C-alpha positions in Angstrom: 75.3 -180.6 100.8 75.3 -180.3 104.7 74.2 -177.1 106.4 76.7 -174.3 106.8 77.2 -174.9 110.6 78.0 -178.6 109.8 80.5 -177.6 107.2 82.2 -175.3 109.8 82.4 -178.3 112.2 83.8 -180.5 109.5 86.5 -177.8 108.8 87.4 -177.6 112.5 87.7 -181.4 112.7 89.8 -181.4 109.6 92.2 -178.8 111.0 92.6 -180.6 114.3 93.1 -184.0 112.6 95.7 -182.3 110.3 97.7 -181.1 113.4 97.6 -184.6 114.9 98.3 -186.1 111.6 101.5 -184.1 111.2 102.6 -185.2 114.7 101.8 -188.8 113.7 104.0 -188.5 110.6 106.8 -187.1 112.7 106.5 -190.0 115.1 106.6 -192.5 112.2 109.8 -190.8 110.9 111.5 -191.1 114.3 110.3 -194.7 114.6 111.8 -195.5 111.3 115.0 -193.8 112.3 115.4 -195.8 115.5 118.3 -198.3 114.9 117.5 -202.0 114.9 121.0 -202.8 116.0 123.4 -201.1 118.4 127.0 -201.5 119.4 129.2 -201.0 122.4 132.3 -201.2 120.2 133.9 -198.1 118.7 134.3 -198.0 115.0 135.0 -194.5 113.8 133.9 -193.7 110.2 133.4 -190.0 109.5 129.9 -189.1 108.2 128.4 -192.5 108.8 125.4 -193.3 111.0 126.1 -194.6 114.5 124.0 -196.3 117.2 125.8 -196.5 120.5 125.0 -197.8 124.0 127.3 -197.2 126.9 127.8 -195.3 130.1 127.6 -191.5 130.2 131.0 -189.8 130.7 130.9 -186.3 132.1 134.1 -184.4 131.3 132.5 -181.0 132.4 129.2 -181.1 134.3 126.4 -178.7 133.4 126.6 -175.5 135.4 123.2 -175.7 137.0 123.4 -179.4 137.8 123.4 -178.9 141.6 120.3 -176.8 141.4 118.5 -179.6 139.6 119.7 -182.7 141.6 120.0 -181.5 145.2 121.7 -184.6 146.5 123.6 -185.7 143.4 126.3 -188.2 144.2 127.5 -188.2 140.6 128.2 -185.2 138.2 125.2 -184.1 136.2 126.1 -184.1 132.6 122.9 -182.6 131.3 119.1 -182.5 131.7 116.0 -182.1 129.7 113.7 -179.4 131.3 110.5 -177.5 131.0 109.5 -174.3 132.9 105.9 -174.2 134.1 103.4 -171.8 135.7 100.3 -172.7 137.7 96.6 -172.2 137.0 96.2 -170.1 140.1 98.1 -167.1 138.6 96.2 -164.6 140.7 97.1 -166.3 144.0 100.2 -165.8 146.2 100.5 -169.6 146.9 104.0 -170.9 146.4 105.1 -174.4 145.3 105.9 -175.4 148.8 102.5 -174.3 150.1 100.3 -175.7 147.3 102.6 -178.6 146.4 103.7 -179.2 142.8 101.6 -182.4 142.6 98.4 -180.5 143.6 98.4 -178.1 140.8 97.8 -177.9 137.1 100.8 -176.5 135.4 101.3 -175.0 131.9 104.6 -175.1 130.1 106.0 -171.8 128.8 109.5 -172.8 127.9 111.6 -176.0 127.5 115.1 -177.0 126.5 118.1 -179.0 127.3 121.1 -178.0 129.4 124.3 -179.8 128.5 127.9 -179.9 129.8 130.7 -181.6 127.9 129.6 -185.2 127.9 130.0 -188.4 125.9 129.3 -192.1 125.9 132.0 -194.6 126.8 132.4 -197.1 123.9 135.0 -199.8 124.0 137.3 -197.8 126.2 136.9 -194.6 124.1 134.6 -191.7 124.4 132.2 -190.4 121.7 131.1 -186.9 122.6 127.4 -186.0 122.2 126.5 -182.6 120.6 122.8 -181.8 121.2 122.8 -178.7 119.1 120.6 -180.2 116.4 118.0 -181.1 119.0 117.8 -177.5 120.2 117.7 -176.0 116.8 115.1 -178.4 115.4 112.7 -178.0 118.3 113.4 -174.4 119.1 114.7 -175.2 122.6 115.3 -172.4 125.1 118.2 -171.7 127.4 117.7 -171.1 131.1 120.2 -168.2 131.0 117.9 -166.4 128.5 114.6 -167.0 130.4 112.7 -164.0 131.8 110.4 -165.1 134.6 107.2 -163.0 135.2 105.4 -160.5 133.1 103.3 -161.6 130.2 104.1 -165.3 129.6 102.8 -167.3 126.6 102.1 -170.9 127.5 102.9 -173.7 125.1 99.5 -175.5 125.4 99.4 -176.9 121.9 103.0 -176.6 120.5 105.5 -179.4 120.4 108.6 -178.5 122.4 111.8 -180.3 123.3 110.2 -181.8 126.4 107.5 -183.7 124.5 109.4 -184.3 121.3 109.8 -187.8 119.9 113.6 -187.6 119.9 114.3 -188.1 123.6 113.1 -190.8 125.9 114.5 -190.2 129.4 112.7 -191.9 132.3 115.3 -192.8 134.9 114.7 -189.7 137.1 112.3 -186.8 137.3 113.1 -183.8 139.4 110.8 -180.9 140.5 112.4 -177.6 141.6 111.3 -174.1 142.4 112.9 -171.4 140.2 114.2 -169.9 143.4 117.1 -172.4 143.0 118.0 -170.8 139.6 117.9 -167.2 140.7 121.5 -166.6 139.6 121.0 -168.2 136.2 118.0 -166.4 134.7 116.3 -163.1 134.5 113.3 -161.7 136.4 110.7 -159.4 134.7 110.9 -157.2 137.9 112.0 -157.5 141.5 108.5 -158.4 142.7 108.3 -161.7 140.8 108.1 -164.6 143.3 110.3 -167.3 141.8 108.6 -169.9 144.2 105.5 -169.6 142.0 107.3 -171.1 139.0 108.3 -174.7 138.6 111.2 -176.3 136.7 110.7 -180.0 135.8 113.8 -181.9 134.8 115.0 -185.3 133.6 118.7 -185.4 134.5 121.5 -187.6 133.0 124.2 -188.3 135.6 127.7 -189.8 135.0 127.6 -193.6 134.7 124.0 -193.7 133.5 123.6 -196.2 130.6 122.4 -194.2 127.5 121.6 -195.2 124.0 122.3 -192.5 121.4 122.1 -192.5 117.6 122.9 -190.0 114.9 125.7 -189.1 112.5 129.3 -189.6 113.6 131.8 -186.8 112.7 135.5 -186.3 113.4 136.2 -182.9 114.8 139.8 -182.1 115.6 140.5 -185.8 115.9 137.6 -186.4 118.3 134.5 -188.4 117.4 131.3 -186.4 117.9 127.8 -187.6 117.5 125.4 -185.0 115.8 121.9 -185.0 114.5 120.8 -184.2 111.0 117.5 -184.1 109.1 118.2 -187.5 107.7 119.8 -189.0 110.9 118.1 -187.3 113.9 119.9 -187.4 117.2 118.0 -189.8 119.5 118.8 -190.1 123.2 117.3 -192.6 125.6 118.1 -194.0 129.0 115.8 -196.9 128.5 117.6 -198.4 125.5 116.5 -198.3 121.9 113.9 -201.0 122.5 112.3 -199.1 125.3 112.3 -196.0 123.2 110.7 -197.9 120.3 108.0 -199.5 122.5 107.0 -196.1 123.9 107.0 -194.5 120.5 104.8 -197.2 119.0 102.2 -196.6 121.7 102.2 -192.8 121.0 101.9 -193.4 117.3 99.0 -195.8 117.8 97.2 -193.2 120.0 97.8 -190.4 117.5 96.6 -192.7 114.7 93.4 -193.5 116.7 92.7 -189.8 117.3 93.2 -188.9 113.6 91.1 -191.9 112.5 88.3 -191.0 114.9 88.2 -187.3 113.9 88.2 -188.2 110.2 85.4 -190.7 110.8 83.3 -188.1 112.5 84.0 -185.5 109.8 83.1 -188.1 107.1 79.8 -189.0 108.9 78.9 -185.3 109.1 79.4 -184.9 105.4 76.8 -187.6 104.8 74.6 -186.0 107.5 75.0 -188.8 110.0 75.2 -187.2 113.4 75.5 -190.1 115.9 79.4 -190.2 115.8 79.4 -186.4 116.6 77.1 -186.9 119.5 79.3 -189.7 120.8 82.3 -187.4 120.5 80.6 -184.6 122.4 79.4 -186.9 125.2 83.0 -188.2 125.5 84.4 -184.6 125.8 81.7 -183.6 128.3 82.5 -186.7 130.4 86.3 -185.9 130.3 85.5 -182.3 131.4 83.3 -183.5 134.2 86.0 -186.0 135.3 88.7 -183.3 135.3 86.4 -181.0 137.3 85.8 -183.6 140.0 89.6 -184.3 140.2 90.4 -180.6 140.6 87.7 -180.2 143.2 89.0 -183.2 145.2 92.6 -181.7 145.0 91.3 -178.3 146.2 89.3 -179.8 149.1 92.3 -181.9 150.2 94.4 -178.7 150.2 91.8 -176.9 152.3 91.6 -179.8 154.8 95.4 -179.8 155.1 
């Protein structure tokens, strides 16, 4: 039997591998749910699965679309977003002074804002309802956000931004929360909204999107929903692009789980070389991150 301290390390490794293992299983479920075929022809069958690819139709743009895409030439139908705060929480530096790309940010909320949109299929429109996505991932609404005060960051949780269900890569926007001043709450009047960042992946009218889920007829209108058996999947890179990305993520998660279990198993048999390799790797990563942060800081000082 290994010493007590080794058993504690084994337990910690087991817990961490379990967390990554759960994420791995979720990724495998979504990978299995990705359709192998898609259609750009409209066949309406209530309650049946549907995999559709077509241009996004925006019947009513999202209210905050202009705040996200400053020079939008097409209506913004929706966007995936996350709200972030910087490491330098005790500083008065704003996003414009420090630069969003020169800072480490921590997510404290995420969600999806949606207008009335659908996908154009064979001359008809299938509306997309993202409600299942929000409910399943615990997504937030910008209108319900309170900026400032005590903010819990989502350092380890899986939120809508980094879920497996969406793969949006056409555009990435970075905006100060100052642009959303009329759409959310402040903890108090002294909160500087320029200290908070909103990152968004918008979907504009005419963008080719691939969506899958369960088709339902609501008041004579076809609507695509998500269910536990048929999750709503949305991609602007096609189902094949979504599948390739998801396979890479699953392989990485599998490697992490396998490596952690291998180290835990070696410790049980009192073989400590794999643990030493893991520790050296972690120290190397910490040192690399420190050098990168120092370089960013020095560059800011020089500027």
